[in-house]
N, C-alpha and C positions, 0 to 999 in steps of 0.2 A: 374723549367723549365717544360712546358707541355709535356706530354708523347706522342709525335707525332709518335714515332715508334710503339706504341701500336695501334694507329688508322691505321697506314699504313698496319700492318700485319693483322689486322681484315679485312681490305679491300681486301687484297690479297687472303685470304682463304675463305671469305664469299660471294664473288660475282663472277659471270662468266663474262668474257669479252664480251662486246657488239660487243659482236661482232656487106636545105633548107635555110638555110639562108633566113630570112624574108626580102623580098624586101621592097622598099619604097612605098608599096601599090599602084602599078600601076593599071590601069583599067583592070579588070579581066573579060573575056568573056568565060564562060564554054561551053562545047559541047552543041549543039543545043538540045532543048527538043523535044522529038518525037511529031509529029503532033497528036492532039487528034483524036481518031477514029471516023469515020463517022458512025453514028448510024441510024437505021431505025426509032427509036423513036425520039421525040423532044429532042433537045440537053441537056436539064436539067431535065430529068425525074428521080425521085427517086424511086428505086424499092420498090414496096409495098409488105408487108409481113403479113401473118396471125398473130393472137395474141396468139396462143397456147403457153403454156410454153414448154421449150425445154425438150426433153428426154435426151438421151446421145449418142446413137449409130449413128456414122457418122456425128456428129455435133461438131463444134469447139466452145467451151464454155469457157468464162473467167468470173472472179468474178466482181461483181458490187455492189456498196454501194449506194442505192437510197437515204439514209438519207443525203448524202453529195453531193455537187454540181458537175456538169459536165462542169461548166464554166472553160475553161482551164487556165485562168489567176488567178482565185480565188481558184481553186481546191487544197486541201491539202492531201486528202486521196490518198494513193499510187495506189490502184487498179483503182480508177477513173482517176487518172493522166495517167495510162497506157491506159485506154480506149480513153482518149482525143487525144493520139498520133495517133489514127486511124481517128479522126474527124477533126483535125486541123493541120495546117502546119505553118512554120516560115520562115523568110528570110534565115536563115542558120540552119544547124543541126550539132551536134557534132558526130564524129564517136566514135568507141570504145576506141580510144586513146586520146579523148578530143580535137581533131583538127577540125576546122570548114570546112564544105562543103556547097556550095550554094544550096538552094532549090527553094524558090520563087524569089530570087534575080538573075537578069540576069547579072548585072555588078555593080562594085563599085570602088570608087577611093577616095584618100585623099592625100593631099600634106603635111600635118603637123600632121597627126594622131590625130587631134582635130575635124576638120570638115570633115565628111564623106558624100559622095554623093552616093545614092543607086538608081538603076533603076530596077524595078520589071518586070517580064515577062508579056507580054500582053496576054489578052484573058484567064486569069485564072478564071475559073468558081467558084462562091460561091454557097452555098447550097440553098440560097433563090432566085436564078435566076440572081443575079447581077454578074458583072465582078469585080474582085479585082482591087482596085485603091490604089494609094499612100496615099490617105486620110484614107483608112481602116488600112493600115500599121501604119501610124503616130498615129492614134487614139489608136491602140492596144498598142503601145510602151509607149505612154503617160499614159495610164491606168495602165499598168504593172509597170511603174515607181512609181506610187502612192500607189498601194496596191497589195496584193497577194504575191505569193512565189518568184517572180522575182525581187521584188523592191530593195532588197539590192544590187544585182549585177548590177542594172541599175542606181544606185544612182549617178554615175558620169555624167549622161546625163543632159546637161544644157538646151537644146532645141531640138525640133523636128519640122521641117517645110516642108510643101508640096510645091514642085516646079511646077509640072504639074501632070497629071493623073497617070503617071508611075514613077515619080521621087520625091524623098524626100531627105532632108539633116538632119543629126543628128550631133549636136555639143556637145562636152564634155567639162568638166571644166579643164581637163589636158590631155596631150597626152597619148594614149594607142594604141600601135601597134597591140595588139591582141583583140581589141574591138569586132570584128565580132564574136568572140567565145561566146560573151554574147547575141547574137541575135538569140538564139533558142527560143525566146518568141513566144507563139502561136498568130496567127493573127485571129482576128474576124472582123465581119462587124462593121463599124462605128456606134456609138450610140446604141450599143446593150449590153453594159457591164452589165446591170441589168437583162438581159435575163438569165434564168437558163441554156439554151442550145443555145447560140448565133450562127448565121451562120458562117461557116468557109469554108476552101477550101480542107479539107482532103478527102481521098478516101471513107469514110463511113459517114453515117448520122444516127441520131436516130429519125426516122420519127414518132414513136409512143412510148413514154416512157413506156406505159403500156404493150407493146409487149415484152419487155426484149430481144431485138435484134437490131443489127445495120445492115443497108442495104447499099449495094454498091451504090455509087453515080455515076450515068451514065455520069455526066458532067466532071468527073475527067479525066485528061490527061492520066492516067495509068489505066483507067477503065478496059480494056480488059486484063491487066496483073495481076489483083488481084488474089490471089490463091484460093479465094472462094467468093461466092456472099453474104453470111450472116455470121455474127459473133453473136453467142448467148451469153446472159448474165445470170448469176445466182447470186442470193442473198444468201450469206452464212456467218455464224458467224466465228470468228477466230478459235473456237474450232472444227468446222466442216470441215474446208477446207482440212486438211490432208486426212481424210477419203473419202471425195468427190473426191479428186484428185486420190487416189488409186483406186476408183471404176469407174473412167471415167466420173464422174459428172462435173469435170473441166478438160479442155484440156491443160491449161497453167497456171502457177503461177508466179507472180512476187514476189521477196523476197529480203529483206535486211537480209542477213544471220546472221548479228550480232545484230539484233533488239531484242526487248522484246518478239516478237511472234516467237515461235519455230515451223517451218514447217518441219515435218519429211519426208525425202525423202528416197526412197528405191532404190535398184539397177536397177529397171525397168525404172527409170527416169534419164534424162540427163540434166545437168546444162549448161547454157551459161552465163559466167561471163562478166561483163564490168566494166571499171574503172569509178570512181566517184571522185568528189572533196570534199568528206566528210572527214574531218580531226578529228581524236581523239587526244586530247592533255591534258596535265596536267596544270591546271591553279593555280594561286597564289593570295593570299591576301597580297598586298605589305605593308599594315599597320601592319602586324603581325611580332612579333619578332621570329626569326631573318630574316624573309623573305623580310624585307625591303632592305637587302643587296643582290645585284644581284649575288655575288659570292656564296651565300648559295643556291639560286634558281638554279644556274648553276650546282653546286655540286650535288644537288638532281637529276638533269637531267642526270648526269653521272651514276647514279645508275639504270636507267631504262633500262632493258634488252628487247629492242624492238623486236629483232628477236625471243626471247623466247616467248613473248606475242603473236606474230603473229603465230608462228608455233605450240605452245602448248596450246593456249587458244582460240584465235580468229578463227583460221583455223581448228578447231575441231568441228564436225566430218568431215567437207568437206574442202579440201584445196582450195587455191586461193581466199579466202574471203577477205583478207586484204593484204596490202604490208607495210613493215616497212618504217617509215619516219625518216631517220637519220639526215635530215635537214628539215626546214619548207616546202620547195617546194616538191611536190610529185615526186617520182622517175619515174612516168609514164608521166610526162610533156615531150613533144617531144623535148625540147631543154635542158633537164636536163644534168648536167655535174657531174660525180662522184667526180670530184675534189672539189666540194663544200663541201663534207663530211669531217669532222675533221679527222686528222691523228694522234691525240694524244692518249695515253693510258688512258682510262677513269678512271682507278683506281688511277693512278699517278696524273691525273688532279684533281680528287676529293680531294685527300689528300692535294694538294697545295692550292686549293680554300678554303677548310675549315680552313687551317692554316692561310691563309691571312685574313679570316673573323673573326679569333679569336674563332673558334668553336672547342672544344676538350673535352675529358673526363677528366676534371680537378680533380674530386674526385675519379676517378677510379671505378665507380660503373657500368660501361658498358653503360652509357647514356651520350650523348653529352651535353655540356653546352656552353653558350656564355660568353666569357671573359668580365668582367665588371670592370677591374682594380685591383681587389683584389681576389675575388673568382668567380667561374663560376656560371652564372645564369641558372637555369634549365628552360626548355621550353617543351611544348607538342604541336604537330601539329595536328589539327583537320582536317581530310581528309574525304570529303563527296562524295558520289556516289549514283546514282539512283538505287534503289533496284530492280526495275522491269526488268532491263536489266542484265541477268546473265553473259553475256560476259564482260560487263563493270565492274561488281562486281568482277569477277574472275581476271581481269586485275588489278583493284585497289588493291585487296588483295595481288597479287604478288608484286606490287610496294611497298605497305606498308611493306611487309615482307623483301624486299630488303633493304629498308631504316632502318628498325629495326636492321638488321644484322650489320649495320655500326654505330649504336648508336643513331639514331633518335627515339624519343619517339612519336609513331604515334597512334592516336585514330581514327580508321576507323569507320565511321558512314554510315550505309546503310539506305537511306531515300526514302520514296515514292515520286513520281514526284513533287507533289504540295509542299511538305515540302522541297524538294531539291531546287526547284526554289525560294521558300521563303527565304531559308538560303542564297542563292546567292545574291538575291536582298538586303537583310538586312546586308550582309557582315559578317555573322556568320559562318565563315570557315577560314581555313588557306590554304588548298589544295582542289581542286575539279577535278573530272574526267569529262572533257568536250568534246563536239562535235560541229562542225560548218561546214556548207556547204559553201564553197567558190565559186566564179565564176571560169570559166575555164581559165581565165587569171591569176589566183592565186594572186589576189589582197587581201592582208592581212589587209587592212584598218579597217574592223570590229573588229579585234583583237588588232590593234596597234594605231589607230588614233581616238581620241574621237570625234572630231567635224565633221567627215565624216560618222558617223554611223547614219542610219535612225532612227528617233525618235521612241522610244519604243522598239528598237531592239538592244540595247547596249549589247555588250559582255564584257564590261570593268568592270566586277563585282569586281575585286580585285584591281582596280586602277593602273594597270601596263601599260595601254595605255598612250602614250603621243606624242606630236607633233614632237619629235626628230626623229621619224621613217619616217616622211612624205617624205623626200627627197629620202630615200632608196627605198620606195615603188614606188614613182613616176619615179625614174630612171629605175627601173626594168620594169614597165609597158611601158615606152617610148622606151625601147631598141628594136631594129629591127634586126640587123645582129647577126650572131652567136657570134662574138667577143663582141658586146655590151651586149648581153644577158648573156654571160659568166661572164663578169666583174660585171655587175649590180646584177646578181643572186647571185654570191658569196658574194658580199658586203652585200646584204640583209640577206642572210642566216647567215653570220658571225655576223651581228649586232643583230639578234634575238638570236643567240647562246650565244654571250658574255653577253648580258643584261638579257636574259631569262625572257621576259614578259610572256611567256608560253613555255612549252616543247612539241614539236611535238612527237607523238607516232606512229601513223599509218594512212594510208588512206584506206577507205573501198572500196570494190567492191560489186556491186549488181549482181543479177542473175535472169534469168528466167528458169523455169523447165518445161519440157514436157516429155511425154512418149518416150522412146527410139525409134528412127526410124520414128517418125511421122512428124517431122519438119526438113527441111534442108534450108540452105541459110539465116537463121536469124542472124542479126547483131545488137542486142540491144545496146543502148547507153544511156548516161545520158539525152539526149534530149527526149528520148521516147523508149518504148519497141518495137513499130511497125514502126520505121522510114523507113525501107527499105522493107515494106510489099509486094511490087510488086515483089520482088526478092525471096520471100519465096516459098517453095513447101510444101504443107500439104497433107499428106496421110489420107484422111477422112476414108478410109476403115479400118485403124488401130485404129480408135477411137471407143472404145466400152464402 
């Protein structure tokens, strides 16, 4: 008879407990946009600026990477993406809680959450002197659907069609009641995708790339409300940015506090955090013994102390950098229901799952074996993690230690990024510490449904994705009312928890840092650091 009591007591003593109604999308008409100011200059004059390099005193300076593109659809460098949020706008923007607000969109409607009709504001000026049209918007969305950092979240777009100068339609391949949350895609002038800096509609332009400064765009509707006329740019290496920031050579820093780059912040700096859809998770190779059994994968999930990882690893030295994900959907989702979270004791659940899977310490050597009908078969789980990210390494080490304490034989391998990705593609792993950025609709298709993943971007490294999840994902995306979301959200979270194609760990938060007292009114979001720049107040006299 297997010694199940031994396993149970090991578990008890070696682990800690882990601890609006959406309408039917009626026509929406937001408050009227302020009339653009009447200027003495011609309406589309771009402020000219000298080409001298910035000093520091009284200048607002942000980091720029000239080796990387400023095309807002193709940009991947985070500092340049921050800059593009001053230069480009979108139909909608996400607030700090990942809900959508209209920006260039005057109204929208949909009867079935498949075909959406959008009307853009008239007389929106573009940097090249043209007026924004529906053709520009349609072109931008089509391009973003095909390439760049937005393509995965727009993969459900089946067609984009222009109705007239101010109206376009977007048709999806399945209903999505929260589709507008995906339309924070930057809008550029039609047929300018190959330009390094295509014309946009944002409040600033880059009139002379050699000048290392952005100039306020006089054609913008909020021209007079901008907190300053010029934003200066500085080229700096990763190793130099902390010292530059301390000395006033940079006025603001964007940061992913859990990234591989460690930006040291002192008590003279203040952070502003905002929520993201970046999920950390534990991935599996379903062809590995005994991980082909979902009970074993689920049991491993019971051993993950999410709150400990958040509070003692990820949120050190600064709090608020991550939030624990007790289920797959982020707790910051505005329609999140705490009832989706499991109410079972993870220790008891783990013991029952391992028992049902036939996993026990049959030879009493302190290591678990898989029952094979006569004797237990020993196994080792190879756990890989990217060595460059110290936060992920520390989290993986804690998970590995927790699993070892209950009898799993874990070989944790810290791998350089290229080797890590090669091991994933070649299937040379059992467990991996992963990260994915979802859309703000929390569509898990990239992790769950093989044939909906954009070519070349597959996250199905371990073969755990399959089409059985399709209906759960589609029902959640189609849900509109609180009751519908509650039911569909719970069913989706339960299905992921029961079959464990992956184990959610946490969601990240990003941050901007500035000297204390210099900036007020800033509300950065996943759509961009400078989304509400017209509402900022910047004390230039405090910048030294």
